[in-house]
N, C-alpha and C positions, 0 to 999 in steps of 0.2 A: 140284368137288372133285378134288384130285389123288390119284392112287392111292397113292403112298407116304405113310405117316404119319410126320410129323416130330416130334421131341421138342424142346420149348421150355423155357427158363428165363425168369424174369422179375424184373426188379429195379424196385423202387418199386411193389410190389403194392398199397399202401394209398392211392396218390395218385389225383388226380382223373380222370387219363386212363387209368389202368391198366384199368378195366373194359372199355374199348373194345378194348384189346388182348386181354384174355381172351376177349371175344366173338368177335374176329376169329379167334383160335387155334381156338376151338370150331367156328365156322361154316365153317372151311376143312378140318375133319375131322382136326385135329392134337391133340397132347397136351402139356399143361403138367405137367412133372415136378418142378419146384422153383421156389420164389419167395422173394424177400428184401424185407424192409422193416423199418426200425427199430421202427415201430409195429406192435404185435401184435394189435390188434382187427381180424382179418382175416375177418370174416363174409362179405364180398362173394365171396371165393374159393369158398365152398360152392355158389354158383349155377352155377359153371362147372367147377372141378376140385378137388372136396373131398379127392381122394387125393394131391394135390400135396404134396411135402415143403416145409416152410416154415422159414425162418430169419430171425432179427432181426440177426445179426452177419455182416458181409460176409466175414470170415476163415473162418467155418465154412461159409458158402455156397460161397466159392471152393474150399474143400477138398472139399466134396461134389461139385462139378462135376468136379473133377480125379479123384476116386474113380470117378465114372460114366464118365469118358473112359478111364481105365485099365482098367476092368473090361470095358468094351464093353456093359454092361447100361444101357439107357436114357440113353446119353450124349446130350447135347443137340446138336441141329443148329443151333439159333438161339437167341440170347439177346435178349430184348426189354427195352428200357431206357426206363423212365419215371421215372427219378430226377431229383433237382434238376439244373439246367442245367450247373452248374460241375463235376458229377461224371460228366457224359456221357463225357468223354474217357477217364477212368480205367476206367469200366465197359464201354466199347467194347473197351479193351485186355484186360480180363478175359475178354470173349467170345472174342476171337481167340486169347488164350493157352490157352483151353480147347478150341481146335479147332472153334469154332463161328462162324457168321455172326452179325453184330450187326444188330438192328433197332432204330434209336434215334429217339425223339421229337425234334422241333425245339425249339430250335436244336441241330443235331448237335453243335456245339462253339461256344465263345464267341469264339475267335480264328481268324483265317485261317491262321496257322502251324500250328495244331493239325491242320488239314486236311492239310497237306503231311505232317506226321509220321505221321498215320494211314494216308496212302497208302504210305508206305514199310512199314508193318507189314502192310498188305494184301498187298504183293508178297512179304514174308518168309513169311507164313503161308499164303498162297493162299486166304484167306477174305475174304468181302465184307462191307463196311459199307453198309447201307441206311438211308435216313431216310424219315420219314413227311411226305410233302408232298401232303396229301390234297386241298387245293383244286384241284390239278391234275386231279383226277378228277371234280370237280363238274361236272354236265351244263351249267350256265349258264356256268361259266368256260370250258369246252371250246368251247362255242358262241361266246363272245366272242373267244377266240383265233382261231378259224376266220375270223370276220368280219374281224378285224384283218389276218390273214395274206392274206386274199383282197382287202383293200382297197388304197388307193393306197400305193405303196411309200415315198413322200417325205412322207406326211402326219404331222404332229405332233399328237397328241391331247392334250386338256386333261383331266386326272384330278383329282377331288377325293376324298380318302379320309378318312373320319371314323369312328373306332371307339371308343366309350365303354362300358366295362363295369365297373360300380360294385364296388368292394371295400371291405370293412370294416377296422377297425383291426387285425384279425389279420394282414392282408397285410404291414404294415410290421414286424411282429415275426417274420414267417417269412423263410425264405431268399429268397422272392420280393422282399421289400423291401430286400434287401442287393444293391447294385449289383455288388459283386465276385462274388456267387454266381449272381445271375439275369441280369446284364447290363442291368437296368433295364427300364422300361416298353416302350420301343421293341422290345426283344428279347423280353420276355415275352409281349406280345400283339400285336406288329406284325411279327414275322419272317416268318410265313406269308403275310401280305399283301404284303410286299416281294418274297418269292419268287414269288407269283402275278403280281404286276405285271411284274417282270423277265422272267418266263417268257412273257408275252404281248407286251409292249412292247419288250423287248430290254435289254441291259446298261446299268448306271449310268454316266453320264458326269460328273454333277455332284451333290454331296450337301451341302446346306446345312442346318444345324440353327438353328431359331429359339429353341427352348427345350427344355430337357431336365431336368425335375425328377422327384422321387420319385413324384409322382402324375399326371404328364402330360409329353408331348413333342410337338413339332411341327416341321415343316420342309418342305423343297422337294427333290425329286429331278428330275434331268433324265436321262431314259432315251432310248435310240435313237429311239423313236417316240412319246414322251409327256413331258409336263410334269406332275409330280405334286405337289399341295399336300396334306399329310397332317397329321393331328391324332389322337392316341391319348391315352386318359385312363382312369384307374381311380377318379376322383373324381366322385361323384354330382352335385356342384354344377355340373359342366360340361355336364350333360345339357341338351338344348333344353327350353324351358318346356313345350311340347306333350307331350313324352315324360314329364316329371315329372308333369304334370297327369293323365296316364293311369295312373300308378303304375308305370311301367316303369323298369327299372334298367339296361337296355342299349339302346344305339342304334349302328346300323351303317349307313353310307352310302358307296357308291362310285358316283360319276357319271363318265361318259365323254362329254365334250362336252355336259355338262349333262343327259344322259340317265341315269336310275338303272339300275343293274345289280341285278337282284333275284336274290339267291341265299341267302335266309334259310332256305329248306328244303333238303332233299336231303343233309343231313350225316350222318344216322344210320349209314349203312352204308359210309362212305368208308374207315374203317380196315380193314374186311373186304375191300373192293376192293383197297387197298394191299397187304394180305397176299396176296391172290390173285396180284397182279402180281409181288411179290417171289418167291413160291414158284414162279411160272412163269418166273423169270429175267428180268423186265422192271422190277424195282424201281429207285428213284432212289438214286443213289450219292453219293460225296463230292463230285464235281464239280458235280453238280446243286445241292448245298446251298451251294457256295462263294460265289455271287453275293450271296445274302441275308445270309450271315454277314459279308462284307466291308462291306455296307451298315450293319448294326447296330453292328459294331465301329467304323466311322468315327463314326457318331452318338454313340456312348458316349465317344469320345475327342477330339471337336472342342473 
């Protein structure tokens, strides 16, 4: 735990991923002073920061942050962003306008040019934009990266990535089912895998899309050190028969030269690790996120 207690704001407090951020703020010994979400059934916040001010309207939330900044009392040092993908850019700007660093869930933004614009705002404000790339802290992934880094320099590895996570009809009615708002399946459930693979095997040289539908996407990536066949789906019908027979609704497999990489466990505390790194000045920033953003943008627009 760091000695200085930092004050946090949080946007998207009722979302799926927000409790991991609340937990990380709590476990790093810091304080959540204000939260925002259009949905007002916010019982989850009582488990972490019941004293936090809560808003359902962004205009009033923004005003509150401005008042805290001007008064100097409980002004926020960081704004954690767990909002829908298409709002990340605007909410990051809100953070920096209020003299706070931003900690944003992936995808950081939907388009590569947004990265450039945010870089300019970083320079203007002197504040930093961090993103959560928690797979880079997973022990199995770190071990794999070391193995590849220590291996033959000219070897091209064969990667197969399959990730199927079943979603119900609600998905298509939500912002996640809207390509303009979410970026589609490849962005929603694939961006962190693409980041992890390029982190280990190098930048993308070729990006071919085989299919890109509302419920599934597939394609081929040629990386510096790997050829990657990938398939992503939210449709339970695409699950392997053996997985269906066991009553499971999720299937994840990554093989390297036919060998399965096991990383199903060890996810619980990776947001806390991410926060520890950010608070210690070692977090992942704009340029770390650029490669995977370029990949999913090209998938979306091919």
